C-alpha positions in Angstrom: 0.0 0.0 0.0 1.4 3.4 -1.0 2.2 6.0 1.6 -0.6 8.2 0.2 -3.1 5.3 0.5 -2.0 4.7 4.1 -2.3 8.4 5.0 -5.8 8.5 3.4 -6.9 5.4 5.3 -5.6 6.9 8.5 -7.4 10.2 7.9 -10.6 8.4 7.0 -10.5 6.3 10.2 -9.8 9.4 12.3 -12.7 11.3 10.7 -15.0 8.3 11.3 -13.9 8.0 15.0 -14.4 11.8 15.5 -17.9 11.7 14.0 -18.9 8.7 16.1 -17.4 10.4 19.2 -19.2 13.6 18.4 -22.6 11.9 18.0 -22.2 10.0 21.2 -21.1 13.2 23.0 -24.3 15.0 21.8 -26.4 12.0 22.9 -24.7 12.1 26.3 -25.3 15.8 26.7 -29.0 15.2 25.9 -29.0 12.6 28.6 -30.0 9.8 26.2 -27.0 7.6 27.0 -24.7 7.5 30.1 -21.3 9.2 29.8 -18.5 6.8 28.9 -14.8 7.2 28.9 -13.7 8.3 25.4 -10.7 6.8 23.7 -8.3 9.0 21.8 -7.7 8.2 18.2 -4.5 6.2 17.7 -1.7 7.7 15.7 -0.6 4.7 13.6 -2.6 3.6 10.5 -3.2 0.0 11.7 -4.3 1.2 15.2 -6.5 3.9 13.5 -8.3 1.1 11.5 -8.7 -1.0 14.6 -10.0 2.1 16.5 -12.4 2.9 13.6 -13.8 -0.6 13.6 -14.1 -0.5 17.4 -15.8 2.9 17.2 -18.2 1.7 14.5 -19.2 -1.2 16.7 -19.5 1.1 19.7 -21.6 3.5 17.6 -24.0 0.6 16.6 -24.2 -0.4 20.3 -25.0 3.2 21.3 -27.7 3.5 18.6 -29.2 0.2 20.0 -29.0 1.7 23.5 -30.8 4.8 22.3 -33.5 2.8 20.7 -33.9 0.8 23.9 -34.1 3.8 26.2 -36.0 6.1 23.8 -39.3 7.2 25.4 -42.2 4.9 24.4 -44.7 6.2 22.0 -47.7 7.9 23.5 -50.0 5.5 25.4 -52.9 4.2 23.4 -55.5 6.8 23.2 -58.9 5.9 24.5 -61.5 5.9 21.8 -64.5 8.1 22.6 -67.8 8.1 20.8 -71.0 10.3 21.1 -74.2 8.8 19.8 -77.0 11.3 19.6 -80.7 10.4 19.7 -83.2 13.2 19.1 -86.2 11.4 17.6 -89.0 9.4 19.4 -88.4 6.4 17.1 -87.8 3.0 18.6 -85.8 1.9 15.5 -83.4 4.8 15.9 -83.1 4.1 19.6 -82.3 0.4 18.9 -79.8 1.4 16.2 -78.0 3.7 18.7 -77.8 0.8 21.2 -76.6 -1.6 18.5 -73.9 0.9 17.5 -72.8 1.3 21.1 -72.6 -2.5 21.6 -70.7 -3.0 18.3 -68.2 -0.3 19.0 -67.5 -1.5 22.5 -67.2 -5.1 21.4 -64.8 -4.3 18.7 -62.4 -2.4 20.9 -62.6 -5.0 23.7 -61.6 -7.6 21.1 -58.5 -5.6 20.0 -57.6 -4.7 23.6 -58.2 -1.0 23.4 -60.1 1.3 25.7 -63.4 2.9 24.6 -66.1 5.1 26.0 -69.5 5.6 24.4 -72.0 8.3 25.5 -75.6 8.2 24.3 -77.0 11.7 24.5 -80.7 12.3 24.2 -82.7 15.5 23.7 -85.9 16.7 22.2 -88.3 13.9 21.3 -85.3 11.5 21.8 -85.6 12.0 25.5 -88.3 9.3 25.4 -85.5 6.8 25.1 -84.5 7.6 28.7 -87.9 8.3 30.1 -88.8 5.7 32.7 -92.5 5.8 31.8 -92.3 5.8 28.0 -88.9 4.2 26.9 -89.4 1.5 24.3 -85.8 0.3 25.0 -85.8 0.5 28.8 -85.0 -3.2 29.3 -82.1 -3.0 26.9 -80.7 0.0 28.7 -80.9 -1.8 32.1 -79.1 -4.8 30.6 -76.4 -2.7 29.0 -75.7 -0.9 32.2 -74.8 -4.2 33.8 -72.9 -5.8 30.8 -71.3 -2.8 29.1 -70.1 -0.2 31.6 -68.2 1.6 28.8 -71.6 3.0 27.6 -73.3 5.8 29.5 -76.5 7.6 29.0 -77.3 11.4 29.2 -80.7 13.0 29.3 -81.3 16.6 28.4 -82.5 18.6 31.4 -83.9 21.4 29.2 -86.1 18.9 27.4 -87.2 17.2 30.6 -88.3 20.6 32.0 -90.3 21.4 28.8 -92.0 18.0 28.9 -92.9 18.5 32.5 -94.6 21.9 31.7 -96.4 20.4 28.7 -97.6 17.2 30.5 -98.0 18.9 33.8 -96.3 16.1 35.7 -92.8 15.0 36.7 -90.9 13.3 33.9 -89.0 10.3 35.4 -85.6 9.3 33.9 -84.3 5.7 34.0 -81.9 5.1 36.8 -79.1 4.2 34.4 -79.1 7.7 32.9 -77.7 11.0 34.2 -79.5 14.3 33.5 -77.3 17.1 32.0 -78.4 20.7 31.7 -78.4 20.7 27.9 -78.0 17.7 25.6 -76.8 19.8 22.7 -74.3 21.6 24.8 -73.1 18.2 26.1 -72.5 17.1 22.5 -70.6 20.3 21.8 -68.4 20.0 24.9 -67.4 16.4 24.1 -66.7 17.2 20.4 -64.5 20.1 21.6 -62.6 17.5 23.7 -62.0 15.3 20.6 -64.9 12.9 20.9 -66.2 11.4 17.6 -69.8 12.3 16.9 -72.3 9.9 15.2 -76.1 10.4 14.7 -77.6 6.9 14.0 
């Protein structure tokens, strides 16, 4: 090997070792890998090649360490769904309940968290009225078997029905009354919930 080739090889090895050292130094300053004792580049061409090979192996190990200690990706996001019911139609009510069950079943099978909120207002409040609900038995059953699904009744609608019917409007025990069903839908959407009207 010519003297020029030897000098070029030595310079290349030195540059490689400097780059590897620089990248590990930056990683150490960032706190990604623990500080290690650095080795100075050797002066002879043979030693420089050995040092370069050693540095390359060390660099690979450090990258592996970085991958191992890198922060985990964000925890799996909980899936959140709003189902709106605003019609006094038993088919629509049953469809909403079917959708709620299908969604929760799907995410249970894939091992991911989910919440479903069924929000009723206007004529849809009949879904959660204790005295008129055509799906009362299904709601009672779902409350026991599918706790991921919750039910909200519009308080504004309840008050209006009480005035019109001149009597208390009872809501099923499994539901919670909120001040406004529409506002509840808006609030959840602003928090990133997915909205579906069956």
